[in-house]
C-alpha positions in Angstrom: -49.3 41.9 37.7 -52.9 41.6 36.8 -54.9 41.5 33.6 -57.7 44.0 33.1 -60.1 45.2 30.3 -58.7 48.5 28.9 -61.3 49.0 26.1 -63.8 47.3 23.9 -65.2 47.8 20.4 -67.9 46.3 18.2 -69.0 46.2 14.6 -72.0 44.9 12.7 -72.6 45.0 8.9 -75.3 47.3 7.5 -77.5 44.7 5.9 -80.4 43.5 8.2 -82.0 40.1 7.5 -85.3 40.0 9.4 -87.7 37.2 10.0 -90.1 38.2 7.2 -87.1 38.0 4.8 -86.4 34.5 6.0 -90.1 33.5 5.6 -89.6 34.2 1.9 -86.6 31.8 1.8 -87.7 28.8 3.9 -90.9 27.4 5.5 -91.0 29.7 8.5 -92.7 32.9 9.9 -91.9 35.8 12.2 -94.1 34.3 14.9 -92.5 30.8 14.6 -89.0 32.2 14.9 -89.8 34.6 17.7 -91.5 31.9 19.8 -88.6 29.5 19.5 -85.6 31.8 19.6 -86.5 35.3 20.5 -84.7 36.6 17.4 -86.2 39.3 15.3 -83.3 40.2 13.0 -79.7 39.5 12.3 -76.9 41.3 10.4 -75.4 39.9 7.2 -72.0 40.9 5.8 -71.6 42.1 2.2 -70.3 39.6 -0.3 -66.9 41.3 -0.4 -66.8 41.9 3.4 -64.8 39.3 5.1 -64.3 38.1 8.7 -61.0 40.0 8.9 -62.7 43.2 7.7 -65.2 43.1 10.5 -62.5 42.3 13.0 -60.5 45.3 11.8 -63.6 47.6 12.3 -64.1 46.4 15.9 -60.4 46.5 16.7 -60.0 50.1 15.4 -62.7 51.2 17.9 -61.0 49.3 20.8 -57.6 50.8 19.9 -58.9 54.3 19.7 -60.7 54.0 23.0 -57.6 52.5 24.7 -55.4 55.5 24.3 -52.6 53.1 23.3 -50.3 53.5 20.3 -50.4 50.6 18.0 -46.8 49.8 18.7 -47.8 49.0 22.3 -50.0 46.1 21.3 -47.8 42.9 21.6 -50.3 40.1 20.8 -53.4 39.6 18.7 -55.8 36.7 19.1 -58.9 36.1 17.0 -61.7 33.7 17.8 -63.6 32.5 14.8 -65.1 29.5 13.1 -65.6 31.3 9.8 -62.0 32.4 8.9 -61.1 34.2 5.8 -59.2 31.1 4.6 -59.4 27.5 5.5 -56.6 26.7 7.8 -54.0 29.3 6.7 -53.1 32.1 6.9 -54.8 32.8 10.3 -57.5 35.5 10.3 -55.6 37.1 13.2 -52.5 37.5 11.0 -54.6 39.0 8.2 -56.2 41.4 10.7 -52.8 42.3 12.1 -51.6 43.2 8.6 -54.6 45.4 7.9 -54.1 47.2 11.2 -50.4 47.8 10.5 -49.2 45.6 13.4 -45.9 44.2 12.3 -44.0 41.5 14.0 -46.8 41.0 16.6 -47.7 37.4 17.7 -51.0 36.6 16.0 -53.1 33.4 15.9 -56.6 32.1 15.8 -58.6 30.0 18.3 -61.5 27.8 17.0 -63.8 27.3 20.0 -67.1 28.3 18.4 -69.5 30.1 20.7 -67.0 30.0 23.6 -64.3 31.6 21.5 -64.2 34.9 23.3 -64.0 33.3 26.7 -61.1 31.2 25.5 -59.1 34.1 24.1 -59.8 36.2 27.2 -58.3 33.5 29.3 -55.3 33.2 27.0 -54.7 36.9 27.1 -55.1 36.9 30.9 -52.5 34.1 31.2 -49.9 35.8 28.9 -50.3 39.1 30.9 -50.1 37.5 34.3 -47.0 35.6 33.3 -45.3 38.8 32.4 -44.8 37.7 28.7 -47.2 40.4 27.3 -48.5 43.8 28.3 -51.3 44.7 25.9 -53.3 41.9 24.1 -55.8 42.7 21.4 -58.5 40.0 21.3 -61.1 39.8 18.6 -64.2 37.7 18.0 -65.3 37.9 14.4 -67.7 35.8 12.4 -69.1 35.7 8.9 -71.5 32.9 9.7 -73.6 33.7 6.7 -70.8 32.1 4.7 -71.3 28.7 6.4 -75.1 28.9 6.8 -77.4 26.9 4.5 -80.3 29.2 3.8 -82.5 26.2 2.8 -82.1 24.7 6.3 -84.7 26.2 8.7 -82.9 24.6 11.7 -79.9 26.8 11.4 -80.6 29.8 9.1 -82.9 31.5 11.5 -80.3 31.6 14.2 -77.0 33.0 12.9 -75.7 36.4 12.0 -72.5 38.2 11.3 -70.5 40.7 13.4 -67.3 41.3 15.4 -66.3 42.5 18.8 -62.8 43.4 20.2 -61.2 44.2 23.5 -57.7 45.2 24.7 -56.6 43.4 27.8 -53.7 45.2 29.5 -51.4 44.7 32.5 -52.2 46.5 35.7 -50.9 46.6 39.2 -54.4 47.6 40.5 -56.1 44.5 41.8 -59.4 46.3 41.8 -59.3 46.4 38.0 -58.3 42.8 37.6 -60.3 40.1 35.8 -61.2 37.9 38.7 -61.6 34.5 37.1 -62.2 32.7 33.9 -63.6 29.2 33.6 -63.5 27.1 30.4 -64.2 23.5 29.5 -65.2 21.3 26.6 -66.7 17.9 25.9 -66.1 16.4 22.5 -68.7 13.7 23.1 -71.3 16.2 22.0 -69.5 17.1 18.7 -72.2 15.9 16.4 -74.9 18.2 18.0 -73.5 21.3 16.1 -70.8 20.9 13.5 -69.6 21.5 10.0 -69.2 17.9 9.0 -66.9 18.1 5.9 -63.9 20.1 4.7 -61.3 18.8 7.2 -59.0 15.8 7.2 -61.9 13.6 8.4 -63.6 14.0 5.0 -63.2 11.6 2.1 -62.8 14.5 -0.4 -64.2 12.2 -3.2 -67.5 13.9 -3.8 -67.4 17.7 -4.5 -71.2 18.2 -4.1 -71.3 16.3 -0.8 -68.1 18.2 0.3 -69.7 21.6 -0.5 -72.9 20.8 1.3 -71.0 19.5 4.4 -69.2 22.9 4.8 -72.4 24.4 6.1 -73.4 24.2 9.8 -75.6 21.3 10.9 -77.4 21.2 14.2 -79.6 18.9 16.3 -81.6 21.6 17.9 -83.4 19.9 20.7 -80.4 18.1 22.0 -78.2 21.2 21.7 -80.8 23.2 23.7 -80.7 20.7 26.6 -76.9 20.5 26.7 -76.5 24.3 26.5 -78.9 25.0 29.4 -77.4 22.3 31.6 -73.8 23.2 30.9 -74.1 27.0 31.2 -76.0 26.7 34.4 -73.5 24.4 36.0 -70.5 26.5 34.8 -71.9 29.7 36.3 -72.8 28.0 39.5 -69.2 26.6 39.7 -67.4 29.9 39.1 -69.7 31.7 41.6 -69.0 29.0 44.2 -65.2 29.1 43.5 -65.2 32.8 44.1 -67.6 32.9 47.1 -70.2 34.9 45.3 -74.0 34.7 45.0 -76.1 35.3 41.9 -77.7 38.3 43.5 -74.3 40.0 43.7 -73.9 40.0 39.9 -74.7 43.4 38.3 -74.6 42.2 34.7 -74.9 38.6 33.5 -73.7 38.5 29.8 -74.5 35.1 28.4 -73.8 33.7 24.9 -76.6 35.1 22.8 -77.7 31.8 21.2 -81.4 31.7 21.8 -83.6 33.6 24.2 -85.2 30.4 25.5 -81.7 29.1 26.6 -80.9 32.4 28.2 -84.3 32.5 30.0 -83.9 28.9 31.3 -80.4 29.6 32.6 -81.5 32.9 34.2 -84.4 31.1 36.0 -82.1 28.3 37.2 -79.7 30.8 38.6 -82.5 32.9 40.1 -81.4 36.0 38.2 -83.7 39.0 37.6 -84.4 40.2 34.1 -82.6 43.4 35.0 -79.4 41.5 35.6 -79.4 39.7 32.2 -77.9 41.5 29.1 -79.8 40.7 25.9 -78.9 41.4 22.3 -80.1 38.2 20.6 -83.2 39.8 19.4 -81.2 42.3 17.3 -78.2 40.3 16.1 -79.0 36.6 16.5 -76.2 34.2 17.3 -72.8 35.5 16.2 -70.8 32.7 17.7 -67.4 33.8 18.9 -68.2 37.5 18.6 -71.4 37.4 20.6 -70.2 38.2 24.2 -67.7 40.9 23.4 -69.9 42.2 20.5 
């Protein structure tokens, strides 16, 4: 038995925050942002629109396209670093309730920008083991809730949105997901993090605690690590599967920053026509970026 994509769906909020809007909030400009990131605008969720709500919207599209009855979905996994609630209940469980999925396994994965790749790999493993047949995977982020709009380093980058896919069992090897490669290195944890809020925080200064719940980033160092890591990972998975970069029809990278994507594309000798770009329209939506 193999695992295959059965359908996909995506959702973004209505509100658009463009570079000129940000220029009125922090010391920046449309030219400065475009030159350094390639981002023109990003979507921002409404105040009463939560990560689970966006996940539901994307999931409804994926379910409708799949042709499945909801009763046939036997697992739900959500990738997010901006959950509805800190720690519990899981956003996946909340989404499942809103979708009317009762008694279905549901849990979150916190893997930031690699979230979708992780949950795809988990779905693939459950299906190939025979434990599950139809897994709904969702990447959903309300990053505006953890973004400091006085911090030019981060507020120009991030946006909100959700993407979903249904991964199903198939006997047709031609439909199968060929391979997934994941990895992590906690030595770089301080390059991009939300420093407070967890068990590592002192919890003795409410103002410091609140400020530390926003994302903090060391931009130059993050850029270098991202380019090196993504390039090496792509080279590794191509080599493991006996493929060359020119055989790839569509390279869909994490949409963090155009300069990162361009540097990786050049290193892999990919043509512009092979590289899928959405970063200019939606910015970095973390775990929802690839399947969004």
